C-alpha positions as CSV (number, residue, x, y, z in Angstrom):
1,M,0.0,0.0,0.0
2,V,1.4,3.3,-1.0
3,I,0.7,6.2,1.3
4,N,1.7,9.9,1.1
5,V,2.9,10.4,4.6
6,Y,3.3,14.1,4.0
7,E,2.6,16.3,1.0
8,Q,2.6,20.1,0.5
9,Y,2.7,22.6,-2.4
10,F,5.3,25.4,-2.6
11,K,6.4,28.1,-4.9
12,A,9.5,27.1,-6.9
13,E,11.9,28.2,-9.6
14,G,13.4,26.4,-12.5
15,T,12.9,25.3,-16.1
16,F,12.6,21.7,-17.4
17,N,11.9,20.6,-21.0
18,R,11.8,24.4,-21.9
19,V,8.8,25.0,-19.5
20,E,9.2,27.3,-16.6
21,R,8.1,25.7,-13.4
22,K,6.8,27.9,-10.6
23,G,5.3,25.3,-8.2
24,A,6.6,22.2,-6.4
25,L,4.8,19.4,-4.7
26,V,7.0,17.9,-2.0
27,I,6.1,14.3,-0.8
28,L,7.2,11.8,1.7
29,I,6.1,8.4,0.4
30,S,5.6,5.2,2.4
31,D,5.2,1.9,0.5
32,S,4.5,-1.3,2.4
33,E,4.1,-4.7,0.7
34,A,4.6,-8.3,1.9
35,G,6.2,-7.4,5.2
36,N,8.5,-4.9,3.7
37,I,8.5,-1.1,4.1
38,S,10.2,1.7,2.1
39,Y,10.3,5.4,2.3
40,K,11.1,7.9,-0.4
41,A,11.5,11.6,-0.5
42,A,10.1,13.1,-3.7
43,V,9.5,16.4,-5.5
44,T,7.8,17.2,-8.7
45,F,7.9,20.7,-10.4
46,F,5.0,22.0,-12.3
47,P,4.1,25.2,-14.3
48,H,1.7,26.8,-11.8
49,R,0.7,29.6,-14.3
50,D,-1.8,31.1,-12.0
51,E,-3.3,30.7,-8.5
52,E,-5.8,28.0,-9.7
53,D,-3.2,26.0,-11.7
54,Y,-2.2,22.9,-9.8
55,G,-1.9,20.6,-12.8
56,V,1.1,18.6,-11.7
57,S,3.2,17.3,-14.6
58,Y,5.4,14.4,-13.7
59,D,8.2,15.0,-16.2
60,A,10.2,17.0,-13.7
61,Y,9.9,14.3,-10.9
62,F,12.8,13.4,-8.7
63,E,12.9,11.0,-5.8
64,K,15.4,9.5,-3.3
65,E,14.9,6.2,-1.4
66,L,15.4,6.9,2.3
67,Y,14.8,3.4,3.8
68,N,13.9,-0.1,2.6
69,A,13.8,-3.1,4.9
70,A,11.6,-5.8,6.5
71,G,9.0,-4.3,8.8
72,R,6.1,-1.9,8.9
73,R,5.3,1.9,9.2
74,S,6.8,3.7,12.2
75,K,5.7,7.1,13.3
76,K,9.1,7.7,15.0
77,R,11.0,6.8,11.7
78,E,8.5,9.0,9.7
79,E,9.1,12.0,12.0
80,E,12.9,11.5,11.5
81,F,12.5,11.5,7.8
82,L,10.3,14.6,8.0
83,G,13.0,16.3,10.0
84,H,15.5,16.0,7.1
85,L,12.9,16.3,4.2
86,R,13.8,19.9,3.2
87,E,17.5,19.0,3.1
88,T,16.9,16.0,1.1
89,V,14.5,17.7,-1.4
90,D,17.0,20.7,-1.7
91,E,19.6,18.3,-2.8
92,L,17.3,16.8,-5.4
93,A,16.1,20.1,-6.6
94,E,19.5,21.9,-6.8
95,G,21.0,18.8,-8.6
96,N,18.5,19.3,-11.4
97,G,18.5,23.1,-11.6
98,F,15.5,23.9,-9.3
99,R,14.8,25.7,-6.1
100,V,11.9,25.2,-3.7
101,I,10.8,28.4,-2.0
102,W,10.0,26.9,1.4
103,E,8.9,30.3,2.8
104,E,6.0,30.4,0.3
105,P,3.7,27.5,0.7
106,L,0.8,27.4,-1.8
107,R,-1.3,25.1,0.3
108,E,-1.5,23.8,3.8
109,E,0.5,20.5,4.4
110,R,-1.4,17.1,4.3
111,R,-0.4,14.0,6.3
112,G,-1.6,10.5,5.7
């Protein structure tokens, strides 16, 4: 079962496939199957042409696996990953020519 433990939209800067991206969706993903659990930090950048445009295009999608082992979801582990999420996403973003503007959220965070 795949669950978005955390997701939030932010303003962003960068260009991908000749399209300027002004929004980012930041996600912490949990995936459990057959007694195994994995966590990934992910970010996808989208055009966000106006205040109503949340059409996420997944061509500028980047992720990093944080954990993969036998077991199940752990709130303690999730809080630890959330504590380092910005740093991890910044590495993914900067490595691909993007910047997440953390001080300018576009929506409230959601937790699953």
